[in-house]
C-alpha positions as CSV (number, residue, x, y, z in Angstrom):
1,V,-8.2,13.1,3.9
2,L,-9.2,14.3,0.4
3,Y,-7.0,12.5,-2.9
4,D,-4.8,15.1,-5.0
5,N,-6.9,13.1,-7.7
6,L,-10.5,13.9,-6.4
7,V,-9.6,17.8,-5.7
8,N,-7.9,17.5,-9.1
9,N,-10.1,15.5,-11.2
10,F,-14.0,16.1,-9.7
11,T,-15.6,18.9,-10.0
12,S,-16.8,20.4,-6.7
13,E,-20.2,18.5,-6.5
14,E,-18.5,15.2,-6.5
15,V,-16.3,15.8,-4.4
16,L,-18.9,17.8,-1.6
17,S,-20.2,14.1,-2.3
18,V,-17.4,12.3,-1.1
19,T,-16.9,14.3,1.7
20,A,-20.6,13.9,3.1
21,H,-20.0,10.7,2.5
22,E,-17.3,10.6,4.9
23,I,-19.3,12.8,7.3
24,G,-21.9,9.8,7.4
25,H,-19.2,8.0,8.7
26,W,-18.2,9.6,11.4
27,N,-21.8,10.6,12.4
28,Y,-23.0,6.9,12.2
29,R,-19.1,6.1,14.1
30,H,-18.5,3.3,12.1
31,I,-14.7,3.7,12.7
32,L,-15.7,3.6,16.5
33,K,-17.7,0.2,15.2
34,N,-15.6,-1.3,13.4
35,I,-12.7,-0.8,16.1
36,I,-15.6,-2.5,18.5
37,I,-16.1,-5.5,16.4
38,G,-12.8,-5.3,15.5
39,S,-11.1,-6.5,19.1
40,A,-14.0,-8.5,20.1
41,A,-13.6,-10.7,17.2
42,G,-9.3,-10.8,18.3
43,L,-10.4,-11.1,21.6
44,L,-12.9,-14.5,21.0
45,A,-9.6,-15.4,18.4
46,F,-7.4,-14.7,21.3
47,F,-9.4,-16.5,24.0
48,V,-10.6,-20.1,21.2
49,L,-7.0,-20.3,20.4
50,G,-5.9,-20.7,23.4
51,L,-8.6,-23.0,24.4
52,L,-7.2,-25.0,21.7
53,F,-3.6,-25.6,22.7
54,S,-3.3,-25.9,26.4
55,R,-5.8,-28.9,25.8
56,S,-3.8,-30.1,22.4
57,H,-0.5,-29.5,24.4
58,M,0.7,-27.8,21.9
59,A,1.7,-24.8,23.6
60,G,5.6,-24.2,23.4
61,D,5.4,-25.7,20.5
62,F,7.4,-23.8,17.5
63,R,4.9,-26.4,15.5
64,A,2.1,-23.9,16.9
65,V,2.8,-21.1,15.4
66,L,2.4,-22.5,11.5
67,V,-1.3,-24.1,13.1
68,I,-1.3,-20.8,14.1
69,I,-1.1,-19.1,11.1
70,L,-3.2,-21.3,9.8
71,L,-6.3,-21.0,12.0
72,V,-5.9,-17.3,11.2
73,F,-6.3,-17.8,7.7
74,L,-8.9,-20.5,7.5
75,I,-11.6,-18.1,10.6
76,S,-10.7,-14.2,8.3
77,F,-11.7,-16.5,5.3
78,I,-15.1,-17.3,7.2
79,M,-15.4,-14.7,8.6
80,M,-15.1,-12.5,5.3
81,P,-18.6,-12.2,4.5
82,A,-19.9,-11.1,7.5
83,Q,-16.9,-8.0,7.8
84,N,-18.1,-7.6,4.3
85,A,-22.2,-7.3,5.3
86,V,-20.8,-5.0,8.5
87,S,-18.8,-2.8,5.6
88,R,-21.6,-3.3,2.8
89,Y,-24.5,-1.7,5.5
90,F,-21.6,1.2,7.3
91,E,-22.2,2.1,3.0
92,R,-25.3,2.3,2.1
93,Q,-25.6,4.4,5.4
94,A,-22.5,6.4,4.7
95,D,-24.6,7.1,1.4
96,R,-27.5,7.6,2.3
97,R,-26.5,10.9,4.8
98,A,-23.8,11.9,1.9
99,I,-27.4,12.6,-0.3
100,E,-29.1,13.5,3.0
101,L,-26.3,15.9,3.8
102,T,-26.0,17.2,0.2
103,G,-29.3,17.4,-1.5
104,D,-28.2,15.9,-4.9
105,P,-28.5,12.6,-6.0
106,D,-28.0,13.6,-9.1
107,T,-24.1,14.5,-8.5
108,Q,-24.0,11.3,-6.2
109,V,-24.9,8.8,-9.4
110,S,-22.2,11.1,-11.4
111,L,-19.8,10.8,-8.9
112,M,-20.6,6.9,-8.9
113,V,-20.1,6.4,-12.4
114,R,-17.2,8.8,-12.4
115,L,-15.3,6.5,-10.2
116,A,-16.9,3.0,-11.3
117,N,-15.2,4.4,-14.4
118,S,-11.1,5.7,-13.4
119,N,-11.4,2.6,-11.3
120,L,-12.5,0.2,-13.8
121,S,-15.2,-1.5,-12.0
122,N,-17.4,-4.4,-11.5
123,V,-20.4,-2.1,-12.2
124,N,-23.2,-6.0,-11.5
125,P,-21.0,-8.6,-9.6
126,N,-22.2,-11.8,-9.9
127,R,-24.7,-12.1,-6.4
128,F,-21.2,-14.6,-5.1
129,I,-18.7,-12.3,-5.4
130,K,-20.7,-9.6,-3.9
131,Y,-21.8,-11.6,-0.8
132,F,-17.6,-13.0,-0.5
133,V,-15.2,-9.9,-1.7
134,Y,-17.4,-6.7,-1.8
135,S,-16.8,-4.8,1.3
136,H,-19.0,-1.8,-0.4
137,P,-22.0,-2.2,-2.2
138,P,-21.6,-2.9,-6.5
139,V,-21.5,0.6,-8.3
140,M,-25.5,-0.2,-9.6
141,E,-26.9,-0.8,-6.4
142,R,-25.7,2.1,-5.1
143,I,-26.9,4.0,-7.9
144,E,-30.1,3.0,-8.2
145,T,-30.4,4.1,-4.5
146,A,-29.4,7.4,-5.4
147,R,-32.3,8.1,-7.5
148,K,-34.7,6.2,-4.5
149,N,-33.2,9.4,-3.2
150,P,-34.7,12.3,-4.5
């Protein structure tokens, strides 16, 4: 999907770069991989919750709903760094594919700069913040990668 902000506020080369990036996601089947990973994690979570509740005799107890909410929150928080690491890996692959398809790393750099400015991004976050929170590589990493791929 090409949104009006992208089409109206960026050059045609930058729009092409974004499109090539999204083609990279399609090319590497990232959506399918995310569905498989998410489904496996969901099944594992249900299995673990089932074991916990069958052994704790809380099955059918209303308090179990609160315990489930707490456990889902804790598991999601614990898994967030791994999920973000996978996402950053996928984004790096899509960035590389965009440069391969367009043959234009300079446009990738200008796109990253403009997106960072329009989103008021922290271009070089603390590594711990990146590790725990960032689903995409920070802007400076993406720019460095583009500059290494002429």
